[in-house]
Backbone as a printed PyTorch tensor [residue, N CA C, xyz], in Angstrom:
tensor([[[ -8.5870, -14.7380,  25.8580],
         [ -9.5090, -13.9910,  25.0350],
         [-10.0020, -14.8980,  23.9090]],

        [[-11.2940, -14.9840,  23.7510],
         [-11.8960, -15.8390,  22.7190],
         [-12.1630, -15.1070,  21.4100]],

        [[-12.4900, -13.8140,  21.5220],
         [-12.7450, -13.0320,  20.3140],
         [-12.5430, -11.5540,  20.6060]],

        [[-12.3230, -10.8100,  19.5290],
         [-12.1530,  -9.3640,  19.6140],
         [-13.0500,  -8.7350,  18.5610]],

        [[-13.7690,  -7.7010,  18.9500],
         [-14.6170,  -6.9520,  18.0280],
         [-13.9520,  -5.6070,  17.7690]],

        [[-13.8260,  -5.2670,  16.5020],
         [-13.1720,  -4.0240,  16.1090],
         [-14.0720,  -3.2570,  15.1470]],

        [[-14.1650,  -1.9610,  15.3470],
         [-14.9430,  -1.0980,  14.4600],
         [-14.0020,  -0.3500,  13.5270]],

        [[-14.4550,  -0.1290,  12.3110],
         [-13.6880,   0.6790,  11.3660],
         [-14.6610,   1.5110,  10.5400]],

        [[-14.2600,   2.7580,  10.2940],
         [-15.0130,   3.6220,   9.3900],
         [-14.0990,   3.9360,   8.2200]],

        [[-14.5700,   3.6290,   7.0170],
         [-13.7520,   3.7880,   5.8280],
         [-13.8030,   5.2340,   5.3400]],

        [[-12.9560,   6.0550,   5.9300],
         [-12.8800,   7.4620,   5.5570],
         [-11.9170,   7.6510,   4.3960]],

        [[-11.9620,   8.8190,   3.8220],
         [-11.0620,   9.1370,   2.7150],
         [ -9.6050,   9.0550,   3.1710]],

        [[ -9.3140,   9.5380,   4.3800],
         [ -7.9380,   9.4930,   4.9000],
         [ -7.4470,   8.0570,   5.0550]],

        [[ -8.3100,   7.1830,   5.5570],
         [ -7.9350,   5.7870,   5.7500],
         [ -7.6780,   5.1020,   4.4030]],

        [[ -8.5250,   5.3660,   3.4230],
         [ -8.3420,   4.7670,   2.1020],
         [ -7.0890,   5.3100,   1.4130]],

        [[ -6.7770,   6.5890,   1.6270],
         [ -5.5370,   7.1390,   1.0810],
         [ -4.3350,   6.4460,   1.6970]],

        [[ -4.3560,   6.2480,   2.9990],
         [ -3.2570,   5.5670,   3.6840],
         [ -3.0910,   4.1370,   3.1730]],

        [[ -4.2130,   3.4300,   2.9970],
         [ -4.1550,   2.0660,   2.4740],
         [ -3.5630,   2.0370,   1.0720]],

        [[ -4.0680,   2.8860,   0.1830],
         [ -3.5730,   2.8930,  -1.2000],
         [ -2.1000,   3.2810,  -1.2630]],

        [[ -1.6950,   4.2450,  -0.4450],
         [ -0.2940,   4.6650,  -0.4360],
         [  0.6030,   3.4930,  -0.0170]],

        [[  0.2330,   2.8150,   1.0540],
         [  1.0160,   1.6770,   1.5230],
         [  0.9820,   0.5380,   0.5120]],

        [[ -0.1950,   0.2300,   0.0000],
         [ -0.3500,  -0.8670,  -0.9540],
         [  0.5100,  -0.6260,  -2.1990]],

        [[  0.4220,   0.5570,  -2.7740],
         [  1.1860,   0.8640,  -3.9860],
         [  2.6790,   0.8990,  -3.7080]],

        [[  3.0560,   1.4600,  -2.5770],
         [  4.4760,   1.5410,  -2.2620],
         [  5.0540,   0.1490,  -2.0180]],

        [[  4.3530,  -0.6930,  -1.2830],
         [  4.8770,  -2.0310,  -1.0040],
         [  4.8790,  -2.9070,  -2.2530]],

        [[  3.8130,  -2.8510,  -3.0400],
         [  3.7160,  -3.7500,  -4.1900],
         [  4.7380,  -3.4200,  -5.2670]],

        [[  5.2650,  -2.2090,  -5.2750],
         [  6.2620,  -1.8400,  -6.2790],
         [  7.6400,  -1.6080,  -5.6660]],

        [[  7.8440,  -1.9940,  -4.4160],
         [  9.0940,  -1.7060,  -3.7160],
         [ 10.3170,  -2.2960,  -4.4150]],

        [[ 10.2870,  -3.5550,  -4.8040],
         [ 11.4310,  -4.1900,  -5.4530],
         [ 11.6700,  -3.5690,  -6.8240]],

        [[ 10.6000,  -3.3770,  -7.5670],
         [ 10.7160,  -2.7640,  -8.8810],
         [ 11.2430,  -1.3380,  -8.7640]],

        [[ 10.7880,  -0.6040,  -7.7580],
         [ 11.2510,   0.7680,  -7.5470],
         [ 12.7630,   0.8260,  -7.3840]],

        [[ 13.3220,  -0.0700,  -6.5790],
         [ 14.7690,  -0.0610,  -6.3530],
         [ 15.5190,  -0.3210,  -7.6530]],

        [[ 15.0700,  -1.3070,  -8.4150],
         [ 15.7210,  -1.6300,  -9.6820],
         [ 15.6330,  -0.4550, -10.6570]],

        [[ 14.4360,   0.0880, -10.8160],
         [ 14.2280,   1.1950, -11.7520],
         [ 14.9890,   2.4300, -11.2860]],

        [[ 15.0320,   2.6580,  -9.9820],
         [ 15.7450,   3.8040,  -9.4430],
         [ 17.2320,   3.7220,  -9.7640]],

        [[ 17.8370,   2.5570,  -9.5580],
         [ 19.2580,   2.3760,  -9.8610],
         [ 19.4980,   2.5120, -11.3630]],

        [[ 18.6580,   1.8530, -12.1550],
         [ 18.8010,   1.9220, -13.6050],
         [ 18.6350,   3.3570, -14.1120]],

        [[ 17.6280,   4.0500, -13.6330],
         [ 17.3880,   5.4250, -14.0710],
         [ 18.5380,   6.3360, -13.6630]],

        [[ 19.0970,   6.1220, -12.4830],
         [ 20.2180,   6.9370, -12.0340],
         [ 21.4430,   6.7110, -12.9190]],

        [[ 21.7250,   5.4530, -13.2450],
         [ 22.8660,   5.1360, -14.1130],
         [ 22.6740,   5.7650, -15.4900]],

        [[ 21.4900,   5.5980, -16.0550],
         [ 21.2300,   6.1650, -17.3860],
         [ 21.2850,   7.6890, -17.3470]],

        [[ 20.7680,   8.2780, -16.2760],
         [ 20.7870,   9.7370, -16.1290],
         [ 22.2250,  10.2480, -16.0810]],

        [[ 23.0970,   9.5780, -15.3300],
         [ 24.4960,   9.9900, -15.2350],
         [ 25.1850,   9.8260, -16.5890]],

        [[ 24.9380,   8.7120, -17.2660],
         [ 25.5070,   8.4960, -18.6050],
         [ 25.0230,   9.5600, -19.5800]],

        [[ 23.7460,   9.8980, -19.4980],
         [ 23.2050,  10.9480, -20.3740],
         [ 23.8700,  12.2900, -20.1000]],

        [[ 24.0900,  12.6030, -18.8430],
         [ 24.7520,  13.8650, -18.5070],
         [ 26.1710,  13.9060, -19.0520]],

        [[ 26.8840,  12.7880, -18.9440],
         [ 28.2480,  12.7180, -19.4800],
         [ 28.2220,  12.9040, -20.9930]],

        [[ 27.3270,  12.2000, -21.6630],
         [ 27.2020,  12.3290, -23.1180],
         [ 26.7970,  13.7460, -23.4940]],

        [[ 25.8820,  14.3190, -22.7210],
         [ 25.4300,  15.6880, -22.9860],
         [ 26.5830,  16.6700, -22.8580]],

        [[ 27.4440,  16.4710, -21.8740],
         [ 28.6090,  17.3440, -21.7010],
         [ 29.5880,  17.1930, -22.8660]],

        [[ 29.8200,  15.9470, -23.2650],
         [ 30.7290,  15.6910, -24.3840],
         [ 30.1550,  16.2910, -25.6660]],

        [[ 28.8720,  16.0790, -25.8990],
         [ 28.2520,  16.6190, -27.1100],
         [ 28.0880,  18.1370, -27.0510]],

        [[ 28.0970,  18.6810, -25.8520],
         [ 27.9860,  20.1250, -25.7060],
         [ 29.1520,  20.8590, -26.3210]],

        [[ 30.2780,  20.1880, -26.3820],
         [ 31.4660,  20.7940, -26.9780],
         [ 31.2820,  20.9240, -28.4900]],

        [[ 30.6680,  19.9280, -29.0940],
         [ 30.5150,  19.9140, -30.5530],
         [ 29.1190,  20.3150, -31.0180]],

        [[ 28.1980,  20.5200, -30.1130],
         [ 26.7940,  20.7630, -30.4400],
         [ 25.9950,  19.5840, -29.9180]],

        [[ 24.7790,  19.8080, -29.4170],
         [ 24.0490,  18.7010, -28.7970],
         [ 22.6760,  18.5130, -29.4070]],

        [[ 22.1350,  17.3640, -29.1220],
         [ 20.8540,  16.9400, -29.6810],
         [ 19.7550,  17.1750, -28.6370]],

        [[ 18.6330,  17.6910, -29.0400],
         [ 17.5090,  17.9930, -28.1340],
         [ 16.9250,  16.7290, -27.5080]],

        [[ 17.0650,  15.5830, -28.1680],
         [ 16.4880,  14.3450, -27.6270],
         [ 17.1610,  13.9400, -26.3210]],

        [[ 18.4280,  14.2450, -26.1630],
         [ 19.0990,  13.9340, -24.8960],
         [ 18.5290,  14.7600, -23.7460]],

        [[ 18.2130,  15.9910, -24.0280],
         [ 17.6070,  16.8400, -22.9940],
         [ 16.2450,  16.2680, -22.5990]],

        [[ 15.4560,  15.8690, -23.5870],
         [ 14.1500,  15.2850, -23.2990],
         [ 14.2850,  13.9780, -22.5160]],

        [[ 15.2600,  13.1480, -22.8790],
         [ 15.4900,  11.8890, -22.1580],
         [ 15.8500,  12.1730, -20.7040]],

        [[ 16.6800,  13.1800, -20.4750],
         [ 17.0510,  13.5340, -19.1070],
         [ 15.8460,  14.0270, -18.3090]],

        [[ 14.9930,  14.7930, -18.9240],
         [ 13.7920,  15.2670, -18.2380],
         [ 12.8780,  14.1000, -17.8570]],

        [[ 12.7430,  13.1310, -18.7600],
         [ 11.9230,  11.9510, -18.4690],
         [ 12.4820,  11.2050, -17.2710]],

        [[ 13.7950,  11.0170, -17.2180],
         [ 14.4000,  10.3040, -16.0970],
         [ 14.3080,  11.0930, -14.7970]],

        [[ 14.3670,  12.4160, -14.8750],
         [ 14.1890,  13.2250, -13.6670],
         [ 12.7830,  13.0030, -13.1140]],

        [[ 11.7700,  13.0360, -13.9760],
         [ 10.3990,  12.7980, -13.5230],
         [ 10.2220,  11.3750, -13.0010]],

        [[ 10.8860,  10.4180, -13.6280],
         [ 10.8340,   9.0310, -13.1600],
         [ 11.4150,   8.9180, -11.7540]],

        [[ 12.5610,   9.5360, -11.5290],
         [ 13.1740,   9.5000, -10.1960],
         [ 12.2940,  10.1870,  -9.1550]],

        [[ 11.7020,  11.3030,  -9.5230],
         [ 10.8010,  11.9990,  -8.5930],
         [  9.5980,  11.1220,  -8.2800]],

        [[  9.0140,  10.4940,  -9.2900],
         [  7.8560,   9.6230,  -9.0850],
         [  8.1620,   8.4390,  -8.2030]],

        [[  9.3500,   7.8620,  -8.3460],
         [  9.7270,   6.7020,  -7.5490],
         [  9.9670,   7.0880,  -6.0910]],

        [[ 10.5660,   8.2360,  -5.8760],
         [ 10.9820,   8.6130,  -4.5240],
         [  9.9430,   9.4400,  -3.7740]],

        [[  8.7660,   9.5910,  -4.3200],
         [  7.6930,  10.3080,  -3.6260],
         [  6.4120,   9.4940,  -3.7330]],

        [[  5.3420,  10.0420,  -3.2190],
         [  4.0510,   9.3750,  -3.2710],
         [  3.1940,   9.8660,  -4.4350]],

        [[  3.8240,  10.4760,  -5.4560],
         [  3.0790,  11.0380,  -6.5740],
         [  2.2450,   9.9620,  -7.2710]],

        [[  2.8520,   8.8160,  -7.5660],
         [  2.1480,   7.7580,  -8.2950],
         [  1.0150,   7.1870,  -7.4560]],

        [[  1.2820,   6.8740,  -6.1780],
         [  0.2370,   6.2990,  -5.3440],
         [ -0.8670,   7.3120,  -5.0450]],

        [[ -0.5120,   8.5930,  -4.9230],
         [ -1.5450,   9.6070,  -4.7100],
         [ -2.4410,   9.7440,  -5.9270]],

        [[ -1.8640,   9.6450,  -7.1210],
         [ -2.6690,   9.6910,  -8.3440],
         [ -3.6140,   8.4900,  -8.3950]],

        [[ -3.0850,   7.3050,  -8.0720],
         [ -3.9170,   6.0910,  -8.0610],
         [ -5.0360,   6.2170,  -7.0330]],

        [[ -4.7430,   6.8170,  -5.9010],
         [ -5.7480,   7.0060,  -4.8500],
         [ -6.8430,   7.9560,  -5.3200]],

        [[ -6.4590,   9.0510,  -5.9630],
         [ -7.4610,  10.0010,  -6.4680],
         [ -8.3900,   9.3260,  -7.4750]],

        [[ -7.8230,   8.5160,  -8.3550],
         [ -8.6480,   7.8150,  -9.3360],
         [ -9.5780,   6.8150,  -8.6380]],

        [[ -9.0680,   6.1390,  -7.6170],
         [ -9.8620,   5.1710,  -6.8610],
         [-11.0170,   5.8560,  -6.1400]],

        [[-10.7450,   6.9980,  -5.5140],
         [-11.7830,   7.7000,  -4.7580],
         [-12.8520,   8.2920,  -5.6690]],

        [[-12.5150,   8.5450,  -6.9380],
         [-13.5040,   9.0610,  -7.8840],
         [-14.4220,   7.9590,  -8.4150]],

        [[-14.0020,   6.7020,  -8.2500],
         [-14.8090,   5.6020,  -8.7750],
         [-16.0410,   5.3940,  -7.9090]],

        [[-16.9860,   4.6500,  -8.4360],
         [-18.2040,   4.3710,  -7.6810],
         [-18.1180,   3.0190,  -6.9760]],

        [[-16.9060,   2.4720,  -6.8560],
         [-16.7230,   1.1600,  -6.2610],
         [-16.6160,   1.2000,  -4.7350]],

        [[-16.5380,   2.3880,  -4.1690],
         [-16.3840,   2.4780,  -2.7170],
         [-17.5320,   3.2680,  -2.1130]],

        [[-17.7520,   3.0140,  -0.8670],
         [-18.7800,   3.7210,  -0.1230],
         [-18.0910,   4.4340,   1.0320]],

        [[-17.6900,   5.6860,   0.7770],
         [-16.9810,   6.4390,   1.8040],
         [-17.8380,   6.6010,   3.0520]],

        [[-17.1540,   6.6340,   4.1700],
         [-17.7580,   6.8020,   5.4890],
         [-18.6640,   5.6410,   5.8900]],

        [[-18.5330,   4.5200,   5.1970],
         [-19.2720,   3.3430,   5.6360],
         [-18.5490,   2.7660,   6.8480]],

        [[-19.2970,   2.0420,   7.6530],
         [-18.7330,   1.4720,   8.8720],
         [-18.8450,  -0.0410,   8.8110]],

        [[-17.8660,  -0.6860,   9.4240],
         [-17.8730,  -2.1490,   9.4710],
         [-17.5350,  -2.6020,  10.8870]],

        [[-18.1370,  -3.6950,  11.2590],
         [-17.8790,  -4.3340,  12.5420],
         [-17.1660,  -5.6490,  12.2390]],

        [[-15.9470,  -5.7830,  12.7330],
         [-15.1320,  -6.9720,  12.4700],
         [-14.9890,  -7.7650,  13.7630]],

        [[-15.2060,  -9.0690,  13.6810],
         [-15.0570,  -9.9330,  14.8440],
         [-13.9740, -10.9580,  14.5460]],

        [[-12.9110, -10.9320,  15.3310],
         [-11.7920, -11.8590,  15.1700],
         [-11.9040, -12.9560,  16.2130]],

        [[-11.9610, -14.1980,  15.7460],
         [-11.9370, -15.3490,  16.6390],
         [-10.6450, -16.1180,  16.3510]],

        [[-10.4700, -17.2640,  16.9740],
         [ -9.2700, -18.0750,  16.7260],
         [ -9.2790, -18.6960,  15.3230]],

        [[-10.4590, -18.8400,  14.7060],
         [-10.5770, -19.5290,  13.4160],
         [-10.7670, -18.6130,  12.2130]],

        [[-11.4620, -17.4680,  12.4040],
         [-11.8510, -16.6660,  11.2450],
         [-12.1350, -15.2180,  11.6560]],

        [[-12.2840, -14.3810,  10.6300],
         [-12.7160, -13.0040,  10.8370],
         [-14.0860, -12.8510,  10.1820]],

        [[-15.0110, -12.2670,  10.9240],
         [-16.3540, -11.9930,  10.4010],
         [-16.5170, -10.4900,  10.2810]],

        [[-17.1150, -10.0750,   9.1920],
         [-17.3180,  -8.6570,   8.9530],
         [-18.7800,  -8.3960,   8.6460]],

        [[-19.3170,  -7.3920,   9.2910],
         [-20.6830,  -6.9490,   9.0340],
         [-20.6120,  -5.4670,   8.6830]],

        [[-21.1220,  -5.1200,   7.5000],
         [-21.2020,  -3.7100,   7.1210],
         [-22.5900,  -3.4090,   6.5760]],

        [[-22.7460,  -2.2480,   5.9780],
         [-24.0590,  -1.8160,   5.4910],
         [-24.6400,  -2.7280,   4.4200]],

        [[-23.7670,  -3.3980,   3.6510],
         [-24.2570,  -4.1670,   2.5130],
         [-24.0970,  -5.6790,   2.6460]],

        [[-23.1030,  -6.1240,   3.3960],
         [-22.8250,  -7.5660,   3.4270],
         [-22.4600,  -8.0530,   4.8230]],

        [[-22.5080,  -9.3510,   4.9440],
         [-21.9950, -10.0480,   6.1140],
         [-21.1470, -11.2010,   5.5880]],

        [[-19.9320, -11.3200,   6.0950],
         [-19.0720, -12.3950,   5.6090],
         [-18.2070, -12.9510,   6.7350]],

        [[-17.8510, -14.2060,   6.5940],
         [-16.9150, -14.8600,   7.5080],
         [-15.8450, -15.5190,   6.6590]],

        [[-14.5940, -15.1860,   6.9470],
         [-13.4860, -15.6950,   6.1540],
         [-12.4990, -16.4090,   7.0760]],

        [[-12.2560, -17.6890,   6.8120],
         [-11.2290, -18.3880,   7.5910],
         [ -9.8560, -17.7740,   7.3000]],

        [[ -9.0020, -17.7360,   8.2920],
         [ -7.6830, -17.1300,   8.1160],
         [ -6.8760, -17.8090,   7.0150]],

        [[ -7.0860, -19.0830,   6.8140],
         [ -6.3380, -19.8100,   5.7780],
         [ -6.6490, -19.2870,   4.3740]],

        [[ -7.7710, -18.5940,   4.2110],
         [ -8.1650, -18.0560,   2.9030],
         [ -7.6120, -16.6450,   2.6620]],

        [[ -7.0050, -16.0300,   3.6760],
         [ -6.4600, -14.6860,   3.5050],
         [ -5.1900, -14.7450,   2.6580]],

        [[ -5.0220, -13.7470,   1.8230],
         [ -3.8770, -13.6860,   0.9190],
         [ -2.6010, -13.3180,   1.6760]],

        [[ -2.6510, -12.2420,   2.4630],
         [ -1.5140, -11.8120,   3.2680],
         [ -1.9930, -10.8060,   4.3000]],

        [[ -1.1010, -10.4740,   5.2270],
         [ -1.3750,  -9.4640,   6.2440],
         [ -0.2020,  -8.4930,   6.2540]],

        [[ -0.5160,  -7.2110,   6.2960],
         [  0.5200,  -6.1800,   6.4490],
         [  0.1890,  -5.3660,   7.6890]],

        [[  1.1590,  -5.2520,   8.5600],
         [  0.9660,  -4.4880,   9.7930],
         [  1.8650,  -3.2610,   9.7650]],

        [[  1.2810,  -2.1180,  10.0890],
         [  2.0440,  -0.8790,  10.2190],
         [  1.9040,  -0.3930,  11.6550]],

        [[  2.4500,   0.7540,  11.9130],
         [  2.3700,   1.3190,  13.2540],
         [  0.9220,   1.6150,  13.6670]],

        [[  0.0880,   2.0220,  12.7090],
         [ -1.2810,   2.4290,  13.0090],
         [ -2.3520,   1.4280,  12.6060]],

        [[ -2.0360,   0.5150,  11.6620],
         [ -3.0640,  -0.3360,  11.0720],
         [ -2.6000,  -1.7810,  10.9170]],

        [[ -3.5850,  -2.6570,  10.7610],
         [ -3.3530,  -4.0220,  10.3010],
         [ -4.2560,  -4.2020,   9.0880]],

        [[ -3.6530,  -4.5060,   7.9440],
         [ -4.4010,  -4.7370,   6.7130],
         [ -4.3950,  -6.2370,   6.4540]],

        [[ -5.5620,  -6.8480,   6.4330],
         [ -5.6310,  -8.2720,   6.1050],
         [ -6.2640,  -8.3990,   4.7200]],

        [[ -5.4560,  -8.9030,   3.7980],
         [ -5.8240,  -8.9500,   2.3870],
         [ -6.6870, -10.1710,   2.0870]],

        [[ -7.8160,  -9.9200,   1.4400],
         [ -8.6950, -10.9870,   0.9760],
         [ -8.1840, -11.5550,  -0.3470]],

        [[ -7.5400, -10.7010,  -1.1400],
         [ -6.8880, -11.0690,  -2.3950],
         [ -5.7820, -10.0460,  -2.6330]],

        [[ -5.2500,  -9.9740,  -3.8200],
         [ -4.1290,  -9.0610,  -4.0690],
         [ -4.5010,  -7.5870,  -3.9640]],

        [[ -5.7750,  -7.2660,  -4.0930],
         [ -6.1830,  -5.8610,  -4.1570],
         [ -7.0960,  -5.4060,  -3.0260]],

        [[ -7.8220,  -6.2900,  -2.3800],
         [ -8.7910,  -5.9040,  -1.3660],
         [ -8.2970,  -6.2890,   0.0220]],

        [[ -8.5400,  -5.3790,   0.9650],
         [ -8.1090,  -5.6730,   2.3290],
         [ -9.1090,  -5.1300,   3.3330]],

        [[ -9.2370,  -5.8570,   4.4170],
         [ -9.9380,  -5.3460,   5.5780],
         [ -8.9260,  -4.5820,   6.4070]],

        [[ -9.3930,  -3.6030,   7.1560],
         [ -8.4700,  -2.7370,   7.8870],
         [ -8.8370,  -2.7160,   9.3640]],

        [[ -7.8320,  -2.9490,  10.1960],
         [ -7.9930,  -2.7910,  11.6340],
         [ -7.2610,  -1.5110,  12.0190]],

        [[ -7.9960,  -0.5620,  12.5770],
         [ -7.3980,   0.6750,  13.0620],
         [ -6.9770,   0.4120,  14.5060]],

        [[ -5.6800,   0.3910,  14.7420],
         [ -5.1750,   0.0260,  16.0660],
         [ -5.6840,   0.9680,  17.1660]],

        [[ -5.8930,   2.2250,  16.8320],
         [ -6.3570,   3.2000,  17.8260],
         [ -7.7560,   2.8740,  18.3420]],

        [[ -8.5040,   2.0640,  17.6080],
         [ -9.8660,   1.7150,  18.0100],
         [ -9.9160,   0.5380,  18.9830]],

        [[ -8.7580,  -0.0460,  19.3010],
         [ -8.7170,  -1.2190,  20.1660],
         [ -7.6620,  -1.0630,  21.2550]],

        [[ -7.7870,  -1.8740,  22.2920],
         [ -6.7980,  -1.8690,  23.3710],
         [ -5.5490,  -2.6240,  22.9140]],

        [[ -4.4710,  -2.4770,  23.6720],
         [ -3.2330,  -3.1920,  23.3510],
         [ -3.4330,  -4.7030,  23.3970]],

        [[ -4.2220,  -5.1830,  24.3520],
         [ -4.4760,  -6.6200,  24.4580],
         [ -5.2570,  -7.1320,  23.2540]],

        [[ -6.2290,  -6.3490,  22.8000],
         [ -7.0140,  -6.7500,  21.6280],
         [ -6.1440,  -6.7710,  20.3650]],

        [[ -5.2800,  -5.7640,  20.2200],
         [ -4.3760,  -5.7260,  19.0650],
         [ -3.4170,  -6.9080,  19.1210]],

        [[ -2.9410,  -7.2480,  20.2920],
         [ -2.0550,  -8.4050,  20.4420],
         [ -2.7730,  -9.6930,  20.0420]],

        [[ -4.0310,  -9.8310,  20.4430],
         [ -4.8200, -11.0100,  20.0550],
         [ -4.9740, -11.0960,  18.5430]],

        [[ -5.3760,  -9.9880,  17.9330],
         [ -5.5740,  -9.9610,  16.4780],
         [ -4.2580, -10.2660,  15.7620]],

        [[ -3.2130,  -9.5760,  16.1500],
         [ -1.9130,  -9.7320,  15.5190],
         [ -1.3640, -11.1550,  15.6560]],

        [[ -1.3890, -11.6920,  16.8640],
         [ -0.8440, -13.0420,  17.0720],
         [ -1.6820, -14.1090,  16.3780]],

        [[ -2.9960, -13.9250,  16.3760],
         [ -3.8660, -14.8790,  15.6870],
         [ -3.6000, -14.8740,  14.1840]],

        [[ -3.4570, -13.6930,  13.6110],
         [ -3.1610, -13.6060,  12.1780],
         [ -1.7720, -14.1660,  11.8670]],

        [[ -0.7940, -13.8720,  12.7110],
         [  0.5630, -14.4000,  12.4910],
         [  0.5800, -15.9270,  12.5020]],

        [[ -0.1940, -16.5130,  13.3930],
         [ -0.2500, -17.9720,  13.5020],
         [ -0.9240, -18.6260,  12.3010]],

        [[ -1.8740, -17.9370,  11.6930],
         [ -2.7310, -18.5720,  10.6950],
         [ -2.5450, -18.1130,   9.2560]],

        [[ -1.8680, -17.0110,   9.0250],
         [ -1.6780, -16.5030,   7.6670],
         [ -0.2030, -16.6560,   7.2990]],

        [[  0.0560, -17.2950,   6.1720],
         [  1.4320, -17.6050,   5.7740],
         [  2.2790, -16.3550,   5.5600]],

        [[  1.7040, -15.3540,   4.9040],
         [  2.4620, -14.1570,   4.5450],
         [  2.0680, -13.0050,   5.4850]],

        [[  2.8760, -12.7880,   6.5120],
         [  2.6310, -11.7170,   7.4820],
         [  3.8140, -10.7640,   7.4130]],

        [[  3.5500,  -9.5240,   7.0380],
         [  4.6070,  -8.5460,   6.8100],
         [  4.4250,  -7.3940,   7.7970]],

        [[  5.4970,  -7.0570,   8.4940],
         [  5.5000,  -5.8620,   9.3330],
         [  6.1940,  -4.7960,   8.5190]],

        [[  5.4690,  -3.7530,   8.1820],
         [  5.9700,  -2.7140,   7.2810],
         [  6.3580,  -1.4900,   8.0780]],

        [[  7.6260,  -1.1550,   8.0190],
         [  8.1250,   0.0780,   8.6330],
         [  8.6280,   0.9740,   7.5170]],

        [[  8.1460,   2.1870,   7.5020],
         [  8.5290,   3.1280,   6.4260],
         [  9.9820,   3.4930,   6.5110]]])
């Protein structure tokens, strides 16, 4: 196979999925650290609250515990990434329901959409993240092209995936 052509339509659902994955992956290490730290502080606060409950307690400890409960909920759910997605979708920086035609060759990916035409050598890509349904090839830390696996055959996905793995230094297979 010399090249593969893939179509993508940037729907609200697709952009939500991208933002959710992007936010979750980019904060994954920090989430674990903050989660452990917040849990330790929460347990210590509960112990102190119980001890102070015998002699009378301070309202600030209750407020601190509530903050940590919300922090733990935010870390362990998609609340933060969903909020970021809503703000992103309200901006005028995206063109919902736009379509792009992506052509993958052995050397580069070319994209043609309503506004631009571009060709990017694989060596210029920042990273690639592959999930069960998508392949996200990052142009920089924040922007990515998206391959919807359902829009291509298994052989075409294998070509795209293997070509990107060979040419992009940072290739991540993300399993939730």
